[in-house]
C-alpha positions as CSV (number, residue, x, y, z in Angstrom):
1,M,20.5,-75.1,-34.1
2,S,17.3,-77.1,-34.9
3,Q,15.5,-76.3,-38.1
4,T,11.8,-76.7,-38.9
5,L,10.9,-77.0,-42.5
6,T,8.0,-74.9,-43.8
7,N,6.3,-74.7,-47.2
8,P,4.9,-71.3,-48.2
9,V,2.1,-72.9,-50.2
10,K,0.9,-75.1,-47.3
11,E,1.1,-72.2,-44.9
12,R,-1.0,-70.0,-47.1
13,L,-3.6,-72.7,-47.7
14,A,-3.8,-73.4,-44.0
15,A,-4.4,-69.7,-43.4
16,G,-7.2,-69.7,-45.9
17,Q,-5.2,-67.6,-48.3
18,P,-4.7,-68.2,-52.1
19,A,-1.4,-69.6,-53.3
20,L,-0.4,-68.5,-56.8
21,G,2.0,-70.3,-59.1
22,I,3.6,-69.7,-62.4
23,N,3.5,-72.7,-64.8
24,V,7.1,-73.2,-65.9
25,R,7.4,-74.7,-69.4
26,T,10.2,-72.8,-71.2
27,C,12.5,-71.2,-68.6
28,R,15.6,-73.2,-67.9
29,S,17.3,-70.7,-65.5
30,A,16.9,-70.4,-61.8
31,D,16.0,-66.7,-62.5
32,I,12.4,-67.8,-62.9
33,A,12.2,-68.3,-59.1
34,R,13.2,-64.7,-58.6
35,I,10.8,-63.5,-61.2
36,A,8.1,-65.5,-59.4
37,K,8.9,-63.8,-56.1
38,T,9.1,-60.3,-57.6
39,S,5.8,-60.8,-59.5
40,G,3.9,-61.8,-56.3
41,H,3.7,-65.6,-56.9
42,D,4.1,-68.2,-54.2
43,F,5.3,-71.3,-56.1
44,L,6.7,-72.6,-59.4
45,F,4.6,-75.2,-61.2
46,I,7.4,-76.9,-63.2
47,D,5.7,-78.9,-65.9
48,T,7.5,-82.1,-66.9
49,Q,4.3,-83.6,-68.2
50,H,4.2,-81.3,-71.3
51,S,7.8,-80.0,-71.5
52,V,11.3,-81.5,-71.6
53,F,13.4,-80.8,-68.5
54,D,16.5,-82.7,-67.3
55,L,16.7,-83.4,-63.6
56,E,19.7,-81.3,-62.9
57,T,18.0,-78.2,-64.3
58,I,14.9,-78.8,-62.1
59,I,17.1,-79.2,-59.0
60,H,19.1,-76.0,-59.7
61,I,15.8,-74.1,-60.1
62,A,14.4,-75.8,-56.9
63,Q,17.5,-74.8,-54.8
64,T,17.2,-71.2,-55.7
65,A,13.4,-71.2,-55.1
66,L,14.0,-72.8,-51.7
67,A,16.5,-70.2,-50.7
68,I,14.1,-67.2,-51.4
69,G,10.9,-68.6,-50.1
70,I,9.3,-69.8,-53.3
71,A,8.0,-73.4,-53.3
72,P,9.4,-75.5,-56.1
73,V,6.5,-77.8,-57.3
74,V,6.8,-80.3,-60.1
75,R,4.0,-81.7,-62.2
76,V,5.3,-85.2,-63.1
77,R,4.2,-87.4,-65.9
78,S,1.9,-89.8,-64.0
79,V,1.4,-91.6,-60.7
80,D,4.0,-94.0,-62.0
81,D,6.7,-91.5,-62.8
82,P,10.0,-93.0,-61.6
83,D,11.6,-89.6,-60.9
84,V,9.4,-88.6,-58.0
85,S,11.7,-89.8,-55.3
86,L,14.8,-88.2,-56.9
87,L,13.0,-84.9,-57.2
88,L,11.9,-84.9,-53.5
89,D,15.3,-86.1,-52.3
90,N,17.0,-83.1,-54.0
91,G,14.9,-80.1,-53.0
92,V,11.5,-80.2,-54.7
93,T,8.9,-79.5,-52.1
94,G,5.7,-80.5,-53.9
95,I,4.6,-83.0,-56.5
96,V,1.5,-82.7,-58.8
97,F,0.2,-85.9,-60.2
98,P,-1.9,-85.4,-63.4
99,D,-5.0,-87.3,-64.4
100,V,-5.8,-89.0,-61.1
101,S,-9.1,-90.7,-61.8
102,T,-9.5,-93.3,-59.1
103,A,-8.8,-93.7,-55.4
104,E,-6.3,-96.4,-56.1
105,Q,-4.3,-94.1,-58.3
106,A,-4.4,-91.5,-55.4
107,R,-3.2,-94.1,-53.0
108,R,-0.2,-94.9,-55.3
109,A,0.6,-91.2,-55.4
110,V,0.6,-91.0,-51.6
111,Q,2.8,-94.1,-51.3
112,T,5.4,-92.6,-53.6
113,V,5.5,-89.2,-51.8
114,R,5.1,-90.0,-48.1
115,F,7.5,-91.8,-45.8
116,P,6.1,-94.7,-43.7
117,P,3.7,-95.2,-42.1
118,T,1.6,-93.1,-44.5
119,G,3.5,-94.1,-47.6
120,R,6.5,-96.1,-48.9
121,R,9.0,-93.4,-49.8
122,S,12.6,-94.6,-49.3
123,V,14.9,-92.8,-46.9
124,G,17.9,-91.1,-48.5
125,G,19.5,-89.0,-45.8
126,G,21.5,-85.9,-46.1
127,Y,18.6,-83.8,-47.3
128,L,19.5,-80.4,-48.8
129,Q,16.2,-79.1,-47.3
130,F,18.1,-79.1,-44.0
131,D,21.2,-77.7,-45.6
132,F,22.7,-81.2,-45.2
133,R,22.6,-80.9,-41.4
134,P,22.6,-84.3,-39.7
135,I,19.0,-84.7,-38.6
136,P,17.7,-87.8,-36.8
137,V,15.9,-90.0,-39.4
138,G,12.7,-90.0,-37.5
139,E,12.6,-86.2,-37.2
140,A,13.7,-85.7,-40.8
141,T,11.1,-88.0,-42.3
142,R,8.4,-86.4,-40.1
143,Q,9.2,-82.9,-41.2
144,L,9.6,-83.8,-44.8
145,N,6.2,-85.6,-44.7
146,D,4.6,-82.5,-43.1
147,S,6.2,-79.9,-45.4
148,T,5.8,-81.7,-48.8
149,L,2.8,-80.7,-50.9
150,L,1.0,-83.5,-52.6
151,V,-1.5,-82.5,-55.4
152,C,-3.8,-84.8,-57.3
153,M,-5.3,-83.4,-60.5
154,I,-8.9,-84.1,-61.5
155,E,-8.9,-84.0,-65.3
156,T,-11.4,-86.5,-66.5
157,V,-15.1,-87.3,-66.2
158,E,-14.0,-90.5,-64.4
159,G,-11.9,-88.5,-61.9
160,L,-14.8,-86.1,-61.3
161,E,-17.2,-89.0,-60.7
162,N,-14.7,-90.5,-58.2
163,V,-13.6,-87.3,-56.6
164,E,-15.4,-87.9,-53.3
165,E,-13.5,-91.2,-52.8
166,I,-10.2,-89.7,-54.0
167,A,-10.6,-86.9,-51.4
168,K,-10.8,-89.5,-48.6
169,V,-7.3,-90.9,-49.3
170,P,-5.0,-89.9,-46.4
171,G,-1.9,-87.9,-47.4
172,I,-3.4,-85.7,-50.2
173,D,-3.1,-81.9,-49.7
174,V,-4.9,-80.5,-52.8
175,L,-7.4,-81.7,-55.4
176,H,-6.6,-79.5,-58.5
177,V,-8.9,-79.2,-61.4
178,G,-7.2,-79.4,-64.8
179,T,-9.9,-77.4,-66.5
180,N,-8.7,-77.7,-70.1
181,D,-8.5,-81.5,-70.0
182,L,-11.6,-81.9,-68.0
183,L,-13.6,-79.8,-70.5
184,V,-12.2,-81.9,-73.4
185,T,-13.3,-85.1,-71.8
186,M,-16.7,-83.6,-71.1
187,G,-17.1,-82.8,-74.8
188,K,-17.0,-79.0,-74.0
189,A,-13.5,-78.1,-75.1
190,G,-12.7,-74.4,-74.4
191,K,-16.1,-73.7,-72.8
192,F,-14.8,-72.3,-69.5
193,D,-18.0,-70.4,-68.7
194,D,-20.2,-73.5,-69.3
195,P,-22.3,-74.2,-66.2
196,A,-20.9,-77.7,-66.2
197,A,-17.4,-76.4,-65.7
198,V,-18.4,-74.3,-62.7
199,E,-20.3,-77.2,-61.2
200,A,-17.3,-79.5,-61.7
201,Q,-15.0,-77.0,-59.9
202,D,-17.6,-76.6,-57.1
203,R,-17.9,-80.4,-56.7
204,V,-14.1,-80.7,-56.3
205,I,-14.1,-77.8,-53.7
206,A,-16.9,-79.5,-51.8
207,A,-15.1,-82.9,-51.7
208,A,-11.9,-81.3,-50.6
209,R,-13.6,-79.3,-47.8
210,A,-15.5,-82.4,-46.6
211,N,-12.1,-84.1,-46.0
212,G,-10.1,-81.2,-44.5
213,I,-8.0,-80.7,-47.6
214,H,-7.8,-78.0,-50.3
215,A,-8.9,-77.4,-53.8
216,G,-7.2,-75.8,-56.8
217,C,-7.9,-74.5,-60.3
218,G,-5.6,-74.8,-63.3
219,G,-5.9,-74.3,-67.0
220,N,-8.5,-71.5,-66.7
221,R,-6.5,-68.6,-68.1
222,D,-8.7,-65.6,-67.3
223,T,-8.2,-63.4,-64.3
224,T,-11.9,-62.8,-63.7
225,R,-12.7,-66.5,-63.8
226,Q,-9.6,-67.3,-61.7
227,A,-10.7,-64.8,-59.0
228,A,-14.2,-66.3,-59.0
229,A,-12.8,-69.8,-58.5
230,V,-10.7,-68.5,-55.5
231,R,-13.7,-66.8,-54.0
232,R,-15.6,-70.1,-54.1
233,G,-12.7,-71.9,-52.4
234,A,-10.1,-73.0,-55.0
235,L,-7.1,-71.6,-53.2
236,F,-4.3,-73.4,-55.1
237,L,-4.1,-71.5,-58.4
238,T,-1.8,-71.6,-61.4
239,T,-2.0,-68.2,-63.0
240,Q,-0.4,-68.5,-66.4
241,S,2.6,-70.1,-68.1
242,D,5.9,-68.5,-68.7
243,V,5.4,-69.0,-72.4
244,A,2.1,-67.1,-72.4
245,L,3.3,-64.4,-70.1
246,L,6.4,-63.7,-72.3
247,T,4.5,-63.9,-75.5
248,S,1.8,-61.6,-74.3
249,A,4.2,-59.0,-73.0
250,A,6.5,-59.2,-76.0
251,T,3.5,-58.9,-78.4
252,A,2.1,-55.9,-76.5
253,W,5.5,-54.1,-76.5
254,A,6.2,-54.7,-80.2
255,K,2.7,-53.5,-81.1
256,G,3.2,-50.4,-78.9
257,V,6.3,-49.5,-80.7
258,R,4.8,-50.0,-84.1
259,D,1.6,-48.0,-83.1
260,A,3.8,-45.2,-81.8
261,L,5.8,-45.1,-85.1
262,A,2.6,-45.1,-87.1
263,A,1.1,-42.3,-85.0
264,G,4.2,-40.2,-85.5
265,G,3.8,-40.3,-89.3
């Protein structure tokens, strides 16, 4: 039986619907994929830029995510990260490149992720995305190209100034604003409501739309601001990190117990 690969994030974006992801920094179990599904998320944003993961752990998480309809997406260290091909060959369905500031960097990202003729990715064969079925190479590479998500992060003033040219690079799916880093480079650290922050997000959204691709919003950890960004067109959204979600819930619960004890005398 033939098999056609799909990517839940790309499907939602194509339908004009928001795709929500959990930033994974501390979880090392594939259980996080099931938590993502139960909590209404669409993808995992496994962060190897700021956290330490070994490759086998990522792949185990990715395989579970694939099996239950959650997209395993990895933020790598840079456009020159040597692990990108290994991740893609073994089940990861999306790569996020941080700090893409020029069209040349964007082209390098595309060359790493896409098979020819769009890029230069090497053919491995026996892909677990097809459950190791023997698929003709031409068909396998076409489907993998179509279903793999490629995200470039705009995180600097330079990247923002070049975003229109970056958006024109064929092979990109999403331009994702790294709000925290962008604000720092703008000299406005933590000022998420500053008009310049909103204008920057809107500029990225406009550049993406002009080139038939999508925009995203990350680092802006407030539900009201996140919803506003989605309404304006930033459909690829990282909601919160596993660290923050666990800390917030644990803090609230412990406080609730202590408050209840105090109220009871």
